[in-house]
C-alpha positions in Angstrom: -2.9 23.9 -7.2 -4.7 25.2 -3.5 -8.0 24.6 -5.2 -7.1 21.5 -5.9 -5.6 20.6 -2.6 -9.5 21.9 -0.9 -11.5 20.1 -3.1 -9.6 16.6 -3.0 -9.8 17.2 0.6 -12.6 18.3 0.8 -13.6 15.1 -0.9 -12.2 12.4 1.7 -13.4 14.4 4.4 -16.9 14.0 3.1 -15.8 9.8 2.2 -14.0 10.3 6.3 -17.6 9.5 7.8 -18.4 6.2 5.5 -14.7 5.3 6.1 -11.0 6.0 6.6 -8.9 7.7 3.3 -12.1 7.5 0.9 -13.0 4.0 1.6 -16.3 4.7 2.6 -19.6 2.3 1.4 -21.3 5.0 -0.7 -20.5 3.8 -4.3 -22.9 6.9 -6.0 -23.0 5.4 -9.4 -19.4 3.5 -9.8 -19.0 0.3 -11.0 -19.0 -2.0 -7.4 -16.1 -5.7 -7.6 -17.9 -8.8 -8.4 -16.6 -12.1 -7.4 -14.9 -14.3 -9.7 -13.2 -11.0 -12.1 -11.1 -12.4 -15.1 -8.1 -9.5 -15.2 -6.7 -9.3 -18.5 -3.1 -7.5 -18.5 -1.3 -5.0 -19.0 -4.6 -3.3 -19.4 -5.4 -3.7 -15.3 -1.9 -2.3 -14.3 -3.7 0.9 -15.5 -6.7 3.0 -14.5 -9.9 2.1 -13.8 -12.0 5.3 -13.9 -15.4 3.7 -13.5 -14.1 2.2 -10.1 -13.9 5.8 -7.3 -11.1 4.5 -5.4 -7.5 3.0 -6.8 -3.8 2.7 -5.5 -0.8 1.6 -7.1 1.2 1.3 -3.4 5.1 0.4 -3.1 7.0 -0.6 0.0 10.4 -1.5 0.3 12.6 -3.4 3.0 16.1 -2.0 2.2 19.8 -2.2 3.9 22.6 0.2 3.5 26.2 -1.8 2.9 27.2 -1.0 6.7 23.9 -3.2 7.2 22.1 -0.3 8.3 18.5 -1.2 7.8 15.9 1.6 5.9 12.2 1.5 4.0 10.2 3.9 1.5 6.8 3.6 0.0 5.7 5.0 -3.1 2.0 5.6 -3.6 -0.1 6.9 -6.2 -4.3 7.4 -5.1 -6.6 7.7 -7.8 -9.8 9.3 -5.9 -12.4 10.2 -8.5 -15.4 12.6 -8.4 -17.1 11.2 -11.4 -17.5 7.7 -13.1 -15.7 8.8 -16.5 -12.2 10.5 -17.6 -11.8 13.3 -19.7 -8.4 14.9 -20.6 -8.7 19.0 -19.3 -9.6 20.6 -16.3 -12.8 19.5 -16.0 -11.3 15.6 -15.7 -12.6 14.2 -12.1 -10.0 11.8 -11.8 -7.7 12.9 -8.9 -4.3 12.2 -7.8 -2.9 12.3 -4.6 1.2 10.6 -4.0 2.2 10.2 -0.5 6.3 8.6 -0.2 7.9 7.7 2.6 11.6 6.9 3.7 12.4 5.5 7.0 15.6 5.3 8.8 16.5 3.6 12.0 16.2 7.6 14.2 14.2 9.3 11.2 11.7 9.2 8.9 10.9 11.5 6.1 6.8 12.1 3.9 6.5 14.0 0.9 2.8 14.6 -0.5 2.1 15.3 -3.9 -2.0 16.4 -4.9 -2.5 17.0 -8.7 -5.5 16.8 -11.7 -5.0 13.7 -13.9 -6.6 14.7 -18.0 -4.2 18.2 -17.9 -0.7 16.1 -17.7 0.4 16.5 -13.7 -0.6 12.7 -12.8 -1.5 10.1 -14.2 -1.0 6.4 -15.4 -0.4 4.4 -18.9 -0.9 0.4 -18.9 0.8 -0.1 -22.1 3.8 0.9 -21.7 3.3 1.2 -18.3 3.8 4.3 -16.2 2.7 6.0 -13.2 3.2 9.3 -12.4 2.9 12.5 -10.2 4.4 15.5 -11.1 8.0 14.5 -10.8 7.4 11.4 -9.2 8.0 8.3 -11.4 6.8 4.4 -11.7 7.5 2.8 -14.8 8.5 -0.2 -16.4 11.7 -0.9 -17.5 10.9 -4.9 -18.8 11.8 -5.5 -22.5 9.4 -8.5 -22.4 6.8 -10.6 -20.0 4.9 -8.7 -17.5 5.3 -4.7 -17.4 5.6 -5.7 -13.9 8.5 -7.5 -14.2 11.1 -5.1 -14.0 10.2 -0.9 -12.6 12.5 2.0 -12.1 11.2 4.2 -9.5 11.7 7.6 -8.0 10.2 10.4 -5.5 11.5 13.1 -3.9 10.6 15.2 -0.3 11.9 18.3 0.7 14.9 17.0 2.4 15.0 13.3 1.3 14.6 11.1 -2.3 16.1 8.1 -3.6 16.2 6.2 -7.3 15.4 2.5 -7.3 15.5 -0.6 -10.0 13.4 -3.5 -9.7 13.8 -6.9 -10.8 10.7 -9.5 -10.2 12.0 -13.0 -9.1 8.8 -14.2 -9.2 5.1 -14.2 -10.5 2.2 -11.8 -9.5 -0.2 -13.1 -6.6 -3.9 -12.6 -6.4 -5.5 -12.0 -3.1 -9.1 -13.5 -1.3 -10.7 -15.3 -3.9 -8.7 -15.0 -7.4 -8.1 -10.9 -6.5 -11.9 -10.8 -5.5 -10.8 -9.4 -1.7 -13.7 -9.5 1.1 -13.0 -6.8 3.6 -16.2 -6.9 5.7 -19.6 -9.7 7.2 -21.6 -7.6 4.7 -19.7 -8.3 1.5 -17.8 -5.0 0.5 -14.9 -6.3 -1.3 -12.0 -4.6 -3.9 -10.0 -6.0 -6.4 -6.0 -6.8 -5.2 -3.5 -8.4 -6.5 0.5 -8.0 -5.8 3.9 -8.8 -7.2 5.6 -9.4 -4.2 8.9 -11.0 -5.6 10.8 -7.9 -6.0 14.7 -7.8 -5.6 15.9 -3.9 -5.5 18.9 -1.8 -5.8 19.7 1.8 -5.5 20.3 4.8 -4.0 18.7 6.8 -1.2 18.8 10.3 -1.0 19.6 11.9 2.9 20.5 14.9 4.5 23.7 14.1 5.9 24.4 12.4 2.1 23.6 9.6 -0.5 23.3 5.6 0.6 23.8 2.7 -1.9 21.1 0.1 -0.5 19.8 -3.1 -1.5 16.8 -5.3 -0.4 13.2 -6.2 -1.5 9.9 -4.9 -2.7 6.1 -5.5 -2.5 3.4 -3.8 -5.2 0.1 -3.9 -4.0 -2.4 -2.9 -7.0 -6.3 -2.9 -5.7 -9.7 -0.8 -6.2 -13.3 -0.5 -5.6 -15.8 1.8 -4.9 -17.0 0.8 -1.3 -15.2 -1.3 0.6 -15.4 -1.0 4.3 -18.8 -1.4 5.8 -20.2 1.2 8.1 -18.8 0.5 11.3 -15.1 0.0 9.9 -12.7 2.9 11.4 -9.2 1.8 9.7 -6.8 -1.4 10.0 -3.4 -2.6 10.4 -1.6 -4.1 7.1 0.7 -6.3 7.4 3.0 -7.7 4.2 5.8 -10.1 5.5 8.8 -11.7 3.8 10.1 -14.8 5.3 14.0 -16.3 5.7 12.9 -19.3 3.6 11.6 -17.3 0.7 8.0 -17.9 1.7 5.7 -14.6 2.0 2.8 -13.4 3.6 -0.2 -10.6 3.7 -2.0 -9.9 6.1 -4.8 -7.4 7.4 -7.4 -6.7 10.3 -10.3 -3.9 9.5 -10.8 -2.5 13.1 -14.5 -1.9 13.8 -16.4 0.7 16.1 -17.8 -1.5 18.1 -14.9 -3.5 19.1 -14.3 -6.5 16.8 -12.6 -7.2 13.7 -12.2 -8.7 10.0 -9.3 -10.3 9.2 -7.5 -12.2 5.7 -4.4 -13.3 4.7 -2.7 -14.6 2.1 0.2 -17.1 2.3 2.3 -17.0 -0.4 4.6 -20.1 -1.2 8.6 -19.5 -2.0 7.8 -20.6 -5.9 4.2 -17.9 -6.4 1.7 -20.4 -5.5 -1.0 -19.1 -3.2 -3.4 -20.3 0.5 -5.7 -17.3 0.8 -7.5 -17.9 4.3 -10.6 -15.9 5.1 -11.8 -14.0 8.8 -10.5 -15.9 12.1 -7.9 -17.4 10.6 -4.8 -14.8 12.0 -5.1 -12.4 15.5 -3.3 -9.7 15.9 -2.7 -8.6 19.7 -1.0 -5.2 20.2 2.0 -5.2 22.7 3.3 -2.5 23.3 2.5 1.3 21.9 4.0 4.5 21.2 3.2 8.2 21.5 3.4 9.3 18.0 2.1 12.5 16.5 -0.2 12.9 20.0 -2.3 9.6 19.0 -1.2 6.0 21.1 -0.1 3.7 18.0 0.5 -0.4 18.3 3.6 -0.4 17.3 4.6 -4.0 18.6 2.6 -7.0 18.1 1.6 -10.1 18.5 0.7 -11.6 14.7 -0.7 -15.7 15.7 -2.1 -17.9 12.2 -2.4 -21.1 14.2 -2.8 -23.2 11.1 0.1 -22.2 9.1 2.3 -22.6 12.9 3.3 -18.9 13.1 3.2 -17.0 16.4 5.2 -14.1 15.3 6.6 -10.1 17.4 7.0 -7.6 15.2 9.4 -4.8 16.0 9.8 -1.4 13.9 12.6 -0.4 12.9 11.8 3.3 13.8 8.8 3.4 16.2 8.2 7.5 14.8 7.3 6.3 11.3 3.8 8.5 11.0 3.5 10.0 7.4 2.3 13.5 7.6 -0.1 13.6 5.2 -3.5 14.9 4.7 -5.1 12.0 5.9 -2.0 11.2 8.3 -1.3 7.6 9.8 2.1 4.8 10.6 3.8 3.1 7.7 7.3 1.7 8.3 9.3 -1.3 7.4 9.5 -4.2 10.4 11.0 -7.0 11.8 9.6 -10.2 13.3 11.0 -12.9 15.5 9.3 -16.3 17.1 8.2 -18.9 15.3 9.6 -17.7 12.6 11.9 -14.5 11.5 12.1 -11.9 9.4 11.2 -8.9 7.4 7.9 -6.8 6.3 6.5 -3.9 6.3 3.4 -2.2 8.5 0.6 -0.3 7.4 -2.5 1.4 10.7 -5.0 4.0 9.6 -7.4 5.6 11.7 -5.6 6.0 15.1 -7.3 9.5 16.2 
């Protein structure tokens, strides 16, 4: 396992010079996303080894019976050394799992590293099952789409969770039908989500078990080079409005000081509208010292075409994922022109 961890870290470190966490500009013989994608399910819920990077990324905003706010993250990253797969120790598919659990007073994180092809980690599409060591995300749907119902488990040294998710809306596709542009130079990924989960389950915390309910958002994305040379990290928001609408928004930061932005507006019935660069603006309102870094933990997000001007506040400003590539990720609330809850991820802050 130590050798595998070293290989993975070296792979990610080399990619860090091209872009954060293996998302650099060099495709190195891997497939490149193209406009006008055609998705096929359940196949596309599974892995795409011809692309260099891929993830299954779930976040949930939760509440205990006493009204206390919580959040969890479950992520499986796939990173390929070569655009192929095999089923032995030579398998070029490497997997990294991240799990986080946030309370108002504590943040827990854990990481798993494994090689695909030997049973340590992997993803199947039919039946859908994503797994690394003893962490699992698998479908419990009896009909319809595999993502309509999921069971989710993960654990770290001092936390665990066991959750059931049921979707009450459709899959949605970001950008142009799932082709999500990430830079003015045209780097892109395939990107879709299931943002309509209702959640029930249990958090296992040092002080005991906590039954929770809430909502969750699953992101699916894959590519081979979605960042341009000058992009250093991103600020990503998933927002759930009290009227049932949702919104995804991100800003990719440039070393030159600018940003490239994108947003998807999701109506309560699941219909969407996509907005390219320049439609949203993100302004830091307050910073927090987190793990020796100055992190912008309160934001103003304006979206004039939708009449949105909101201010976000973290449930816990110390929501730091202390992993091989550390980053900030945690649940938020927002007020202003609209109110609601959501999740914020920020990467690339040194």
